[in-house]
N, C-alpha and C positions, 0 to 999 in steps of 0.2 A: 492485492489479489491478482496474482499473475497467471493463474490457471496453467501451470507448467505441464510439460509432457508427462504421460503416465509413468510412474515409477521414479520421477525426478527427485522427490524428497528422500526416498529410500536410498537411491544411489548416492546422493550428496551426503547423507548422513553416514553411509558406510565408508565413503572415501575420506571423510573428515574425522573418522573415529580415532586416528592416531595423531591428530594435530593438537599441539599444546593449547590448553584452555586459558584464554585471556578474555575477560568479559568487561563490558561497560554497561552502566545503567543510566537511563534517562527518564525523567519525570514527564508527565503529559505536557505537551507544548514545547518541550526543550528540543533544540536542534541536535541531531546526531552527527550530521556532517553537512558542510556548506557547499553550495554550487561553486565550482571552480577550484576547490581544494585539490591539491596535487598529492596523490597518495597511492601506495601499492597495497593498501589494506582494504579488504572487503569485510563484510559482516554478515553473519547468519543470525536471524532473529530467533531467540530462544523463548521469549515470552513477551506478551503485549501486542501492540499494533503500531506500525509506523507508516508514514506516507511520503511519497516523492512529490515535491512541489515544482510546478512549471508555470510559466507566464500564462496569464489568461486575461482576455479583454474585460471581463465583467468585474474582476478584482485583481489585486496585485499578483496573486498566485492561487492556483488550484491544486488539489491533491490528485495527481493523475494515476498513481499506482499505489496500491495498498500492500504492505508487507506483513504477513502473519508468521507465526512460529514455523520455522523450517525454511522460510524464504531467504534468498541470498540478496543482500544489498551491495551494489557495486560490482556487478558481473564484469564490467569493462576493466576494473582495477586489476583483475587477475588475468584477463585475456591480453590486455595491453598495459603492462606495468609502467607506472609513471604518468599515465594519463590522468585527466582531471575528472572530478565528480560532475556528472551531467546535470544534476539538480540538487537542491537542498532536501535533505531527508529529516523529517520532524516526527517525534514520538507523539502519537495521538492518545495513548494511554501510557501508564508506567510500563517501560519497555527495557528488556535486557538483550544485548547482542553479544555474540562471540566474535572477536577480531581474528582475521585470517590474512596472512600474506603469502606470497609465492614461496618464500623461504621455508615457511611452515610446511607447505605442501611438498616441496622437494625433500625436506627432511623426513616426511612421512611416506615418501615414495608414491605420492598420489597425484602429482602435478599433471603428468601426461595423460593419465586415466581420466582426469577431471576435465580436460579441455573439451571433449565432445559434449559433456554435460553442460558446461558453461556456454558453449555455442548454441545449444538448444534453448537455454534460458534467455540468452541475449536476443534471439529471434522472437521468442515469446514476448519479452518485455517491450521490444520495439513495436510489435503488432498492437499490444495493449495500449501503449502510449498514443499511437496513431488513431486508434478507435476513440480514445477518451478526448483527444483534441477535436476530432470530428464531431463528437457529441456536443461539446461546448459551443461549437460554431453553428450547429444545425438544429439542435433541440430547444424547445421552450423550457422555462425554468421548472414547470410542474413535473414533467417526466424525469428531469435530471435529479430533482430532490428525491423522488421516489426510487430511482435507481441507486442513489447514494445510500438510502436506507437499506435496500436489499443487499448491497455490497458490504455494508458495515454490520449487519445483523448476524449474530451467531446462530447455531443450530437451535438455540432456545428462543429465537426470534426477537432478541433484545439487542438494541444498539447502545453500547456502554460508553459513548463519548459525548462531549458537550455539543451544543448547537453550532458553535464556531467550526468544529471539525466536520459536521454534516454539511455546512455551507461550503467549506473548502473542498470536500470531495465532490459536491455537486457543481462547483465552479460558479457559485453565485454569492452575492453579498449576504450578510447575516439577516438583514431585514427581509429580503426575498425568501430566504430559507424559512424564516419564522412565519411568514404569510402562508407559504405552501404547506408547512407542517400543520398550521392551524386549520387549513382546509381538509387535510387528511384526517385530522382529529375530529372535525365536525362531521365527517362522513362515517365516523366510527371505525376507521381502518387502523388507527394507531392510538396509543395512550402515552401521554407525555408526563414526565416528572423531571426533577433536577438531574442533569447529566445521565439521563436514561430515557430511551424511547422503546416501547414494546409494540411490535407489529401484531395487532389483534387478528387481522385477516391478511396474512402474507400473500396468498394467491391474488387477492384483490389489489394489493399494493404493487405486485409484479405486473398485473394487467395495466394498472395506471402507469407504470414505468415504461411499458411498451408503446405508449402513445407517442406520436411524433410531435 
């Protein structure tokens, strides 16, 4: 969930309209690209949900950035061809991505027009990562789990990923996520079932998430 600049997705879609379509599919939990991989290929999420894993003290890795349909994975791959992936990107649900490299953009005559769009996205992604790492260091587990639910929930107020993914987005271990979800359920704020959580009172969950 990068919260990109206004019009970002529209501009990106327009500039990529002439790029050859090469797609890759990943099932929930499967790695899309590993940290340290050297590549000149970026990816646009076409369907599903993916997350960028970074190191976290509470667990081996946390999901610091969410990628939804229309988001670009690997902005740096296009701005600095040959650089390595900053982190491991994992599918949180069944996900399809479109592969893009600079040669595709040059052929479609979209490369130079895309640079300022990529630069905006890179600034946005770096800001988001900084905020997420600060949250992991400063916030208690309860508001972090509540924030993870708000970030993962769609417009239907449903979180369609498993508890492991919720824990990873919150940056806590599974047992901690389970305990905090149990408290929210006991308060009547959420409803839990297998691989699905429904926010019964989303404003209340958001208020819970705003606590320090």
